[in-house]
C-alpha positions as CSV (number, residue, x, y, z in Angstrom):
1,M,-57.0,-21.7,-17.8
2,A,-53.3,-21.5,-18.5
3,W,-51.8,-24.4,-20.0
4,E,-48.3,-25.5,-20.5
5,T,-46.9,-27.6,-23.5
6,V,-45.2,-30.8,-23.0
7,V,-43.1,-32.2,-25.6
8,G,-40.9,-35.1,-26.1
9,L,-39.1,-36.2,-29.4
10,E,-38.1,-39.8,-31.2
11,I,-35.4,-38.7,-33.4
12,H,-34.7,-41.4,-35.8
13,A,-31.2,-40.8,-37.4
14,Q,-30.0,-43.2,-40.6
15,L,-26.4,-44.5,-39.7
16,A,-23.8,-43.7,-42.1
17,T,-23.0,-47.1,-43.1
18,Q,-22.7,-48.3,-46.9
19,S,-24.8,-51.7,-46.0
20,K,-27.9,-52.4,-44.2
21,I,-28.2,-53.4,-40.6
22,F,-28.9,-57.1,-41.1
23,S,-27.9,-57.9,-45.1
24,G,-25.1,-56.4,-47.4
25,S,-27.6,-54.4,-49.6
26,S,-26.4,-50.7,-50.4
27,T,-27.8,-48.0,-48.3
28,A,-27.4,-45.3,-51.2
29,F,-30.0,-42.8,-51.8
30,G,-31.6,-42.9,-55.3
31,A,-31.5,-46.2,-56.6
32,A,-34.8,-47.6,-58.7
33,P,-37.5,-48.9,-56.5
34,N,-36.5,-52.3,-55.1
35,S,-33.1,-52.3,-56.8
36,Q,-31.3,-52.7,-53.2
37,A,-33.4,-55.1,-51.4
38,S,-32.2,-58.5,-50.8
39,L,-34.0,-61.5,-49.7
40,I,-33.1,-60.8,-46.1
41,D,-35.1,-57.3,-46.7
42,L,-37.8,-59.0,-48.4
43,G,-38.4,-61.4,-45.3
44,F,-37.9,-64.5,-47.4
45,P,-38.6,-67.9,-45.6
46,G,-35.4,-69.4,-44.1
47,V,-33.0,-66.5,-44.5
48,L,-31.0,-65.3,-41.2
49,P,-30.1,-61.6,-40.4
50,V,-26.8,-60.9,-39.6
51,L,-26.0,-57.6,-37.7
52,N,-23.4,-54.8,-39.3
53,G,-20.8,-54.5,-36.8
54,E,-20.2,-51.0,-37.5
55,V,-23.8,-50.0,-36.4
56,V,-22.5,-50.8,-33.1
57,R,-19.7,-48.8,-33.1
58,L,-21.5,-45.7,-34.3
59,A,-24.4,-46.3,-31.8
60,V,-21.7,-46.2,-28.8
61,R,-20.0,-43.1,-30.5
62,F,-23.2,-41.4,-29.7
63,G,-23.7,-42.8,-26.4
64,L,-20.6,-41.6,-25.3
65,A,-21.2,-37.8,-26.7
66,I,-24.0,-37.4,-24.7
67,G,-22.7,-39.2,-21.5
68,A,-25.0,-41.7,-21.9
69,T,-24.4,-45.7,-20.2
70,I,-23.3,-48.2,-22.7
71,A,-25.2,-51.7,-22.2
72,S,-22.7,-54.2,-21.8
73,R,-25.3,-56.2,-23.0
74,S,-28.4,-55.3,-25.2
75,V,-31.0,-57.3,-27.2
76,F,-32.6,-57.1,-30.5
77,A,-36.5,-57.6,-30.2
78,R,-39.5,-58.0,-32.6
79,K,-42.0,-55.4,-32.8
80,N,-44.8,-57.0,-34.7
81,Y,-47.0,-55.1,-37.0
82,F,-48.9,-55.4,-40.3
83,Y,-48.0,-53.0,-43.3
84,P,-47.8,-53.1,-47.0
85,D,-44.1,-51.8,-46.7
86,L,-43.1,-54.4,-43.7
87,P,-42.5,-57.6,-45.6
88,K,-41.8,-59.8,-42.7
89,G,-44.6,-58.4,-40.4
90,Y,-42.5,-57.5,-37.9
91,Q,-39.6,-54.6,-37.5
92,I,-36.3,-55.8,-35.6
93,S,-35.8,-53.1,-33.0
94,Q,-34.8,-52.7,-29.3
95,Y,-37.0,-52.8,-26.7
96,E,-36.1,-53.9,-22.9
97,L,-32.4,-53.7,-23.6
98,P,-31.3,-50.6,-25.5
99,I,-27.6,-50.2,-26.1
100,V,-27.7,-46.4,-25.2
101,H,-29.8,-45.3,-22.1
102,T,-29.8,-42.0,-19.9
103,G,-28.0,-39.4,-21.2
104,S,-28.6,-35.8,-22.0
105,V,-27.8,-32.5,-23.7
106,E,-27.8,-29.0,-23.2
107,I,-29.8,-26.8,-25.4
108,P,-29.5,-22.5,-25.4
109,L,-32.8,-20.9,-25.0
110,A,-34.1,-17.9,-26.6
111,E,-34.4,-15.9,-23.3
112,G,-30.5,-16.7,-22.3
113,G,-29.2,-19.3,-20.4
114,S,-29.8,-23.0,-21.3
115,K,-31.5,-26.2,-20.5
116,T,-30.6,-29.7,-20.1
117,V,-32.9,-32.4,-22.0
118,R,-32.8,-35.7,-20.7
119,I,-32.7,-38.6,-23.1
120,T,-33.9,-41.7,-22.1
121,R,-32.4,-44.1,-24.5
122,A,-30.9,-44.5,-27.9
123,H,-31.8,-47.9,-29.6
124,L,-30.9,-49.6,-33.0
125,E,-33.3,-50.6,-35.4
126,E,-33.9,-51.2,-39.1
127,D,-36.3,-48.9,-41.1
128,A,-39.4,-50.3,-43.2
129,G,-40.0,-49.9,-46.7
130,K,-41.7,-46.9,-48.4
131,S,-45.5,-46.6,-49.8
132,L,-45.7,-44.8,-53.4
133,H,-48.6,-43.1,-54.4
134,E,-47.2,-40.6,-57.2
135,N,-48.3,-41.4,-60.8
136,L,-50.3,-44.1,-59.5
137,T,-54.2,-44.3,-60.1
138,D,-55.9,-46.8,-57.3
139,A,-53.1,-48.2,-56.0
140,T,-50.2,-47.7,-54.0
141,G,-46.7,-49.0,-54.8
142,I,-44.1,-50.5,-52.4
143,D,-40.4,-49.5,-52.7
144,L,-38.2,-52.0,-50.2
145,N,-34.8,-49.8,-50.7
146,R,-35.0,-48.3,-47.6
147,A,-36.3,-51.8,-45.7
148,G,-33.2,-52.7,-43.5
149,T,-31.5,-49.1,-43.3
150,P,-29.7,-49.1,-40.2
151,L,-31.6,-46.4,-37.6
152,L,-30.6,-44.8,-34.2
153,E,-33.6,-44.1,-32.6
154,I,-33.1,-41.5,-29.9
155,V,-35.6,-40.6,-27.5
156,S,-36.2,-38.0,-25.3
157,E,-38.0,-37.5,-21.7
158,P,-40.9,-35.0,-22.1
159,D,-38.5,-32.3,-21.0
160,L,-39.4,-29.6,-23.9
161,R,-41.7,-26.9,-22.9
162,S,-42.6,-25.4,-26.3
163,A,-42.4,-25.7,-30.1
164,A,-39.3,-23.7,-30.1
165,E,-37.4,-25.5,-27.8
166,A,-38.2,-28.6,-29.5
167,A,-36.8,-27.4,-32.5
168,T,-33.8,-26.0,-31.0
169,Y,-33.2,-29.9,-29.3
170,M,-33.5,-31.1,-32.9
171,R,-30.9,-28.6,-34.1
172,E,-28.6,-29.6,-31.5
173,I,-29.1,-33.5,-32.0
174,H,-28.8,-32.9,-36.1
175,Q,-25.5,-30.9,-35.4
176,L,-24.2,-33.7,-32.9
177,V,-24.5,-37.0,-35.2
178,R,-23.3,-34.7,-38.1
179,Y,-20.0,-33.7,-36.0
180,L,-19.8,-37.6,-34.9
181,G,-20.0,-38.5,-38.3
182,I,-22.6,-41.2,-37.5
183,C,-25.5,-39.4,-39.7
184,D,-25.4,-37.3,-42.7
185,G,-28.5,-35.5,-41.5
186,N,-30.0,-35.1,-45.2
187,M,-33.5,-34.4,-44.1
188,Q,-34.6,-34.2,-47.8
189,E,-33.5,-37.9,-48.2
190,G,-35.2,-39.2,-44.8
191,S,-31.8,-39.5,-43.2
192,F,-33.0,-37.3,-40.1
193,R,-36.3,-36.9,-39.1
194,C,-38.5,-37.2,-36.0
195,D,-41.8,-38.1,-34.4
196,A,-43.2,-35.7,-31.7
197,N,-45.1,-36.5,-28.8
198,V,-47.2,-33.5,-27.8
199,S,-49.5,-33.1,-24.7
200,I,-50.8,-30.2,-22.6
201,R,-51.6,-29.9,-18.7
202,P,-52.9,-26.9,-16.7
203,T,-49.8,-24.6,-15.3
204,G,-48.8,-26.2,-12.1
205,E,-50.0,-29.6,-12.8
206,D,-47.3,-32.6,-12.4
207,K,-49.7,-35.3,-14.5
208,L,-48.9,-35.3,-18.2
209,G,-52.1,-35.2,-20.4
210,T,-53.0,-37.6,-22.9
211,R,-50.4,-37.3,-25.8
212,A,-50.8,-37.3,-29.5
213,E,-47.9,-38.4,-31.5
214,L,-46.9,-36.3,-34.9
215,K,-45.2,-38.7,-37.5
216,N,-42.3,-38.2,-39.2
217,L,-41.5,-34.5,-39.4
218,N,-38.4,-33.8,-41.6
219,S,-37.7,-30.3,-41.0
220,F,-37.1,-27.7,-38.4
221,R,-39.8,-25.2,-39.5
222,F,-42.4,-27.9,-39.8
223,I,-41.7,-29.2,-36.2
224,E,-42.3,-25.8,-35.0
225,K,-45.5,-25.2,-37.0
226,A,-46.8,-28.6,-36.4
227,I,-46.6,-28.6,-32.6
228,N,-47.9,-25.0,-32.5
229,Y,-51.0,-26.3,-34.4
230,E,-51.2,-29.4,-31.8
231,V,-51.1,-27.3,-28.8
232,E,-53.7,-25.2,-29.9
233,R,-56.3,-27.7,-31.3
234,Q,-55.6,-29.9,-28.0
235,I,-56.6,-26.6,-26.1
236,D,-59.5,-25.8,-27.9
237,I,-61.0,-29.6,-27.1
238,L,-60.2,-29.1,-23.3
239,E,-61.7,-25.5,-23.3
240,G,-64.6,-26.9,-25.3
241,G,-65.2,-29.7,-22.7
242,G,-64.0,-32.5,-24.7
243,Q,-60.9,-34.9,-23.9
244,V,-58.1,-35.3,-26.3
245,V,-58.0,-38.8,-28.0
246,Q,-54.2,-40.7,-27.7
247,E,-53.5,-41.3,-31.3
248,T,-51.3,-40.7,-34.0
249,R,-51.1,-37.9,-36.2
250,L,-49.7,-36.6,-39.4
251,Y,-48.8,-32.9,-40.4
252,D,-50.0,-31.5,-43.8
253,A,-47.8,-28.8,-44.3
254,D,-50.2,-27.4,-47.4
255,R,-52.7,-26.8,-45.2
256,D,-50.7,-26.4,-41.7
257,E,-52.8,-28.9,-39.8
258,T,-52.4,-32.2,-38.1
259,R,-54.8,-34.9,-38.8
260,P,-55.8,-38.3,-37.5
261,M,-53.7,-41.1,-38.7
262,R,-54.7,-44.4,-36.6
263,S,-55.1,-44.7,-32.6
264,K,-52.0,-44.6,-30.9
265,E,-50.3,-47.9,-29.9
266,E,-49.0,-48.8,-26.3
267,A,-46.2,-51.1,-26.3
268,N,-47.9,-54.0,-25.6
269,D,-49.9,-54.0,-28.8
270,Y,-46.9,-54.6,-30.5
271,R,-46.0,-58.0,-28.8
272,Y,-42.1,-57.4,-28.3
273,F,-40.1,-60.5,-28.0
274,P,-36.5,-61.3,-28.2
275,D,-35.7,-62.0,-31.5
276,P,-34.4,-65.6,-32.2
277,D,-32.4,-65.3,-34.9
278,L,-30.0,-62.8,-33.4
279,L,-27.6,-63.0,-30.6
280,P,-27.6,-60.6,-27.6
281,V,-24.9,-57.9,-28.5
282,E,-22.2,-57.7,-25.7
283,I,-19.8,-54.5,-25.3
284,D,-16.5,-54.7,-23.1
285,D,-14.8,-51.8,-21.9
286,S,-12.0,-52.1,-24.2
287,F,-14.3,-51.6,-27.1
288,I,-15.8,-48.7,-25.7
289,N,-12.2,-47.0,-24.8
290,Q,-11.7,-47.2,-28.4
291,V,-14.4,-45.7,-29.6
292,R,-14.0,-42.7,-26.8
293,A,-10.6,-42.4,-27.9
294,D,-11.6,-41.2,-31.4
295,L,-14.2,-38.8,-30.9
296,P,-14.0,-35.5,-32.1
297,E,-14.2,-32.1,-30.3
298,L,-18.0,-31.8,-29.9
299,P,-19.9,-29.0,-30.6
300,A,-20.3,-27.3,-27.0
301,A,-16.8,-27.8,-26.2
302,K,-15.7,-26.4,-29.5
303,R,-18.5,-23.5,-29.0
304,K,-16.9,-22.3,-25.6
305,R,-13.3,-23.0,-27.2
306,F,-13.7,-20.3,-29.9
307,I,-15.2,-17.8,-27.4
308,D,-12.6,-18.1,-25.0
309,E,-9.4,-18.7,-27.4
310,F,-10.4,-15.9,-30.3
311,G,-12.4,-13.6,-28.3
312,L,-15.6,-14.1,-30.5
313,R,-19.2,-13.3,-30.3
314,A,-21.5,-16.1,-29.2
315,D,-23.8,-15.3,-32.5
316,D,-20.7,-15.9,-34.9
317,V,-19.3,-18.6,-32.9
318,A,-22.5,-20.3,-33.7
319,A,-22.5,-19.7,-37.6
320,L,-18.8,-20.8,-37.5
321,T,-19.6,-24.1,-35.8
322,A,-22.6,-24.9,-37.6
323,S,-20.9,-28.0,-39.0
324,R,-17.6,-29.8,-38.0
325,A,-16.4,-28.7,-41.6
326,M,-17.4,-24.9,-41.4
327,A,-15.4,-24.9,-37.6
328,D,-12.4,-26.6,-39.5
329,Y,-12.6,-24.3,-42.2
330,F,-12.6,-21.2,-40.3
331,E,-9.9,-22.3,-37.8
332,S,-7.6,-23.0,-40.8
333,V,-7.8,-19.5,-41.9
334,A,-7.7,-18.0,-38.4
335,Q,-4.3,-20.1,-38.1
336,A,-2.9,-18.7,-41.1
337,V,-3.5,-15.1,-40.4
338,G,-2.4,-15.2,-36.7
339,N,-3.1,-12.6,-34.5
340,D,-6.7,-11.3,-35.8
341,P,-8.9,-14.0,-35.5
342,K,-11.9,-12.1,-35.9
343,L,-10.8,-10.8,-39.2
344,A,-11.1,-14.5,-40.5
345,A,-14.1,-14.9,-38.6
346,N,-16.0,-11.9,-40.4
347,W,-15.1,-13.1,-43.4
348,V,-16.1,-16.5,-43.0
349,V,-19.8,-15.7,-41.7
350,G,-19.8,-12.9,-44.0
351,E,-18.4,-12.7,-47.6
352,L,-17.9,-16.5,-47.5
353,A,-21.1,-17.8,-46.2
354,A,-23.2,-15.5,-48.5
355,A,-21.6,-17.0,-51.3
356,L,-22.3,-20.4,-50.4
357,N,-25.7,-19.4,-49.9
358,R,-26.1,-17.4,-53.3
359,D,-24.9,-20.4,-54.9
360,D,-26.8,-23.1,-52.8
361,L,-23.2,-24.8,-51.8
362,E,-22.2,-26.4,-48.8
363,I,-18.9,-25.6,-46.9
364,E,-17.0,-28.6,-48.3
365,A,-18.2,-27.5,-52.0
366,S,-16.4,-24.1,-51.5
367,R,-15.0,-22.3,-54.8
368,V,-12.4,-20.9,-52.4
369,A,-10.1,-22.8,-50.2
370,P,-9.4,-21.9,-46.8
371,D,-5.4,-21.3,-48.0
372,A,-6.4,-18.9,-50.4
373,L,-8.9,-17.2,-48.4
374,A,-6.3,-16.7,-45.8
375,Q,-4.0,-15.2,-48.4
376,L,-6.6,-12.6,-49.5
377,L,-6.9,-11.7,-45.9
378,Q,-3.0,-11.2,-45.3
379,R,-3.4,-8.6,-48.0
380,I,-5.5,-6.7,-46.1
381,Q,-3.4,-6.7,-42.9
382,D,-0.1,-6.1,-44.8
383,G,-2.1,-3.1,-46.8
384,T,-1.7,-4.4,-50.0
385,V,-5.8,-3.9,-50.6
386,S,-8.6,-2.5,-48.5
387,G,-11.5,-4.0,-47.3
388,K,-13.5,-2.6,-50.1
389,I,-11.2,-3.9,-52.8
390,A,-10.7,-7.3,-51.2
391,K,-14.3,-7.8,-51.5
392,E,-14.0,-7.4,-55.1
393,V,-10.7,-9.6,-55.2
394,F,-12.9,-12.4,-53.2
395,E,-15.4,-12.2,-55.9
396,A,-13.2,-12.7,-58.8
397,M,-11.5,-15.7,-57.1
398,W,-14.9,-17.5,-56.4
399,A,-15.4,-17.1,-60.2
400,G,-12.0,-18.7,-60.8
401,E,-10.2,-15.9,-61.9
402,G,-6.9,-16.9,-59.9
403,S,-5.3,-16.4,-56.5
404,A,-5.5,-13.2,-54.8
405,D,-1.8,-12.0,-55.5
406,D,-2.6,-12.9,-59.2
407,I,-5.7,-10.9,-59.4
408,I,-4.5,-7.9,-57.6
409,D,-1.7,-7.9,-59.9
410,K,-3.5,-8.6,-63.3
411,Q,-6.2,-6.1,-62.2
412,G,-3.8,-3.3,-60.5
413,L,-5.8,-3.4,-57.3
414,K,-2.6,-2.6,-54.9
415,Q,-3.9,0.0,-52.5
416,I,-1.9,3.4,-52.7
417,T,0.0,3.9,-49.4
418,D,2.2,6.5,-50.7
419,T,1.5,9.4,-48.2
420,G,2.6,12.4,-50.9
421,A,0.2,10.5,-54.0
422,I,-2.8,10.4,-51.5
423,E,-2.0,14.2,-50.3
424,K,-1.9,15.5,-53.4
425,V,-5.5,14.2,-54.2
426,V,-6.7,15.4,-50.9
427,D,-5.4,19.0,-51.7
428,E,-7.3,18.9,-55.0
429,I,-10.8,17.9,-53.3
430,L,-10.4,20.2,-50.7
431,A,-9.6,23.4,-53.4
432,N,-12.6,21.8,-55.2
433,N,-15.3,21.9,-52.4
434,A,-14.6,25.5,-50.1
435,A,-18.4,25.4,-49.4
436,Q,-17.9,21.9,-47.4
437,V,-14.6,22.8,-46.0
438,Q,-16.3,25.9,-44.1
439,Q,-19.2,23.7,-43.3
440,Y,-16.6,20.8,-41.5
441,R,-14.9,24.1,-39.7
442,D,-18.1,25.3,-38.7
443,G,-18.7,22.2,-36.6
444,N,-20.5,19.6,-39.2
445,Q,-18.1,16.8,-38.3
446,K,-20.2,14.7,-40.9
447,V,-19.0,16.2,-44.0
448,L,-15.8,14.3,-43.5
449,G,-17.1,11.3,-44.7
450,F,-18.4,13.2,-48.2
451,F,-14.5,14.1,-48.4
452,V,-13.2,10.7,-47.6
453,G,-15.7,9.2,-50.6
454,Q,-14.4,11.7,-52.7
455,V,-11.0,10.9,-52.2
456,M,-11.7,7.0,-52.4
457,K,-13.9,7.7,-55.9
458,A,-10.8,9.5,-57.2
459,T,-8.6,6.8,-56.4
460,Q,-10.7,4.1,-57.5
461,G,-10.8,3.2,-54.1
462,K,-7.2,2.3,-54.1
463,A,-6.2,4.6,-51.4
464,N,-5.4,3.7,-47.9
465,P,-8.7,4.9,-45.8
466,Q,-6.8,4.9,-42.5
467,Q,-4.3,7.3,-44.2
468,V,-7.2,9.2,-46.0
469,N,-9.1,9.9,-42.6
470,E,-5.9,11.3,-41.2
471,L,-4.5,13.5,-44.0
472,L,-8.3,15.0,-43.9
473,R,-8.7,15.8,-40.4
474,K,-5.1,17.6,-40.8
475,K,-5.7,19.4,-43.1
476,L,-9.3,20.3,-42.1
477,S,-8.3,21.4,-38.5
């Protein structure tokens, strides 16, 4: 039987606030366990939560970016369950009336074209604490620093049909929240993670199959591997005559398998009810319009503009717009070099990206600033250095040896453009390689590359390549 994969994602994005959603405790990462948990976070009797207004602005910012409806009135509810890292015995979340609902994003498909993924809702909630097992024997440690950290849970419809589509969608949301500045997207620190609801059904069937929820997937690679394993597991069960059980499962990356965690709860199991300590959130049009006016150019619009305005290839544009900072860097360089944006793009996705990857740096920490790279590219444009020599200059700039002009002057790297000087070298090379000259004249055009290489070697790479080619062709013909 042919089976169809059906996936919906619940993405948890930690909102970029300095304090928690209902208390003044810090959200900074890496503090000593339980050093950033106030009495509110610890659930002490008699304390009252106070909503952090910034989380509302950030949620609305996301909702506008996905073309969603912003609720004029949303309500916080108590989601009741008992777990050691949840000291209150309930999580404050939104249920029936979320702040954002009914939006969508477009994702590119591997086979070409794009697909619309519907987003059911995005609601605000607090994070729970964290259970610790490392360096503990026969015990579990509880760190409540994350308790109360503000999250935006982004829930998609079951529109995804493969593990690859799910990973692409997750990347799209990851890029979007970073562009918007509402989440740093740091997956290693838990700022961006997701749960995947996975089921299968016979191809052509409309009814959804029984789903399993894969919890806390925190890498694009793991989400693909976990979904692929889960799909195969469910196929094996159904084709063996069994039934898939609705449950929550964990993905074990070391064994590349999912394993059961607990039976999957339904909404009524959590006994949701409105939180009596928090007023409804009411948002008017003027607030929404203020947030809309502050929206940046979004990734999809920027990708289209770079293709239309600069005439760049789609794969280069994808790399150049991977982050807002990368796109801004490229645009600064492209504007400085004027009428050759492709030169700027080639260097940003080539030499610059390679140096960043080699040293494990983000674009914000680049050792060569946009104006410094632009100066180097201008020296290629005006013929001061060749592209090959420019790469040597770039490495020296990356090592902190100075500006492009300083390095070119100090190391004597200016390109030889004097036709007479180049012609003299060409004549010597041709005179010393009579056999190769005859091969060229007998029709072996590939020998030209040999002569170019000899001239460049003799001039230590400083001869203008275009002039070298022109002189060689002239003399050999």
